[in-house]
N, C-alpha and C positions, 0 to 999 in steps of 0.2 A: 375800192381803193383809189386813191388820188394818183395823179401823174407823178408825184414825188414818192410813191410807194408807201404812203402812210395809210393805215387801215381805218376805215370809217365803219364803226360797229353798227349792226342791225339790232334794234331793240327787241327784247324777247316778246313772243306772242303768247297770249293766254286764250285758250279755246273757249268760245262762247260768251266772252265778256266784252261788252262794247268799250271802246276807248273812252267815250264820254256818255254819261247818262244823266240827263236833266229831267226831273220829275216834279211837276206841280209848283214851279218856282214863280213867286210874285215878288215885286219890289216897288216901293213907292218913295217919292221925294215929297214929303209933306202930304198934301192932298192929291198930288198928281201921281197916278199909277203908271210906272214906266214899263213894268212887265206884269202880265195877268195870266196866271196859271200856265206857264210855259213848260212844255215837255218836249224833249227831242233826244235822239241818240245819234252818236257818231260811230260807225263801225270801225274796227281795226283795219289798218292798211287801206283806207279809202279816203278819197277827196270829197268832203262835204261842204257845199257852199251855203252859207247863211245869207240869204237875200233879204234886203230891206232898205227902204229909203232912209235918209237922215232923219233921226227922231223915232225910228221904229223900235229901238230898244237894244240894238246890237251891242253898243259899248257898255251899257248897264249889265247885260248878260255876261260879257267878258270880264267885267269887274267882279262879278260874283264867282265865275269859274276860277279866276286867279286869286280869289280871296282878298281883293282890295276892299270889297264890301262883304259883310257877313250875310249869309243866307238865313233869313228869318222865317221864310215860308217855303216849304218844298225841300228837295234834296238834290245835290250834285255829286256825282261820283266819277273819278278818273281811274280807269282800269279796276273798278270795284272798290276803290278807296274813297271814303267820304271826305269831301273838301272841308266840311265843318268839323267832323269828329276825328279824322286822321289826316290832318292837313299836310304834315311833313311827308307822308307816303304818297299822297295824291299829287302834291306839287313837284315831288321828285320825278314823276313820270310825265310832267307837263312842261312844254316849251312855249314861250309867249313872245309875240311881236305885237306891241301896242301901236295904235294909230299915230300917236305923237312920237317924235324922235326921242330916244332915251340914251344915246351914247353920251359919254362925258367928252365934250369937244376938246378939252385940254389934255386928256390922256391920249396916248398912242392907241392905234387899233389893237395891238397886241395887249397892251395894258388893260383896255376895256374887256377883252376876252378873258384874261387871266384873273381879273377881279371877279368876274361872274363865276368862273370856275372855282375860285376860293370860297365863294358863298355856298357852293354845293359840296364843299369838302374835298375837292380834287387837288391833289398835291401839285407843287410847282412844276416838276418835270413832266408829269402826265398832262397837266394843263397846257404846257407849251406844245407838246406833241399834238394834242387834240386841236389846239388853236391853229397850228400850222396846217393840219389836214383840212380843217373847216374853211380856212381862208383860201387854200388851194382849190377847194371845191367850188367856191364862189368867184374864183379867178381874181383874188385880191391879195395873194401871197406877197406881191411886191410892195404892198402898201402897209405892211405890218408895223413899221416904225413911224408912219405918218400920224400926226395928231388928227383926231376926229374931224376937226373943223376944215381940214383940207380935202375932205371927201365931198363928192356930189351927193345929191339926195338919193339917187339910185344906189350909189356905193354904200352910203350909210345904211340903207335898208338891207342890202346884202350882208353887211357886217352884223346887223341885228339878227338876221336869220341864222348866220353862222354861230353867233353867240348863244342863241336859243337852243342850239343843238349840241352844245358842248357836253352836257351831262347825259346825252343820249336818251332823250325822252321818247315815249311811245306815241305821244299826242302833241301836235304843234297847232296852236291857235293863233290866228293872225287877224287883226282888226283893221280893215280897209288898208292893206299894206301897199297898194299902188297909188293911193291918192297923192296928187301933186307931182307925179313922175311923168317923164316924157315917154313916148310910145316905145322906144327901144328898151329903156330901163324896165318899163312895165312888163314887156314881153319876156325879158330875161328872167325876171323874178317869178313870174307865173310858171315859166318852163322849168325853172330850178325846183320850185316847191312841188310841182307835179312829179318830177324825177325822184324826189324823196319818197313819195308814195309808191311809185313803181319799183324803184331799185332797192329801197331800204325798209319798206313796210311801215313807214311812219303814217299814222292817221292824221288828217288835216281838217281843221274847221276854219274855213276861209270866209270871213265876213266881208260883204261887198254890196254896193248898190249898182254895180256895173254888170249888166247881164252878159256882155261879151266875154266875161271871164269864166263863164259856165259852159261846159261841153256836155254832149249827150250822155257820156258814161258816168257823170257825177251823180251823187246824191244831193238833194237840195232841201233846205228848210226855208220857207217863206215866212218872214216875221213882219207883221204890219200892226202899227199902233199897239205894240206890246203883246200881241197875241200871235201864236203860230196858226197860220191859215192854211198851210199845206206842207206836207213833208213826204219824201220818198225819192225814188229814182226820177230823173228828169222826165222820161217817157211817161211814167205813171202820173206825175203831177200835171203834165200837159194834157194827158187824156182825161183826167178827172175834171179839169177846168173846161173841157170841151174846146180846147184851143189847138192851134197847129204848130206852135213853137213856144219856147220859154218866155219870150217877150210878151206875146199875146196872152199867155197863161197868167203872167204876173199882173197884167192890166186887168184881166177878168177877176182875179182873186182880190186885188187891192183897190181897184178903181182909180189907180194912178199910173201914169206913164213915166217910167224912170228916165227916158230920153228927154222929156220936157222938164223934169225936176232938176236934171244936171246940166241942162243947156245953158 
């Protein structure tokens, strides 16, 4: 519940079903293979980091999960619903924050949220209540009437997260959500998304190339040149790589140092 007394619903849990199951997915752009037989699972109520450098295939995978692209090889399921065969049920359980900013800068913050709610069939009165609760949760209730263009980059990202949660999804996927943000905004967003897992039971797939966004309790999937090279709890991935920490494990698995790639 927010400080305003508005209820923030917890998504229903389904025993034994992963929030996301990707099996044998491949995708090509002409002759270039962006994903090669990718399989991974995201458990319910868990923070899973999808680690990979730029060009690893993270955004392509997100485009398939969100059905921006059709899955031609392999399968993707959200809470047991096929993205290809039962897309309306699958996408109803999915919240998305894309890497590129997607707010309409000419609409107010509230209008952006209400438009999204309408797309999910949420009535005006209910949509407004949900939007007020979501904005309070990200500490932007006082900006509801401001046009999107008046927000900072960090504020825009917080609104996009609030918007993605309006229809109360069980799974939230975020593609490089902290890119281009200052340290304070980045920390605030990471902290907030982790609280969604802890307090509301939302499953999260967090795509990033920044290893400092991963903590020991996370599940991780390491994607490199379109292939999954490791997956599991942080401790298990580190041990399997014969490393001492996630940074050295990533270097051992990929042959690349993310600190040098992003310097």
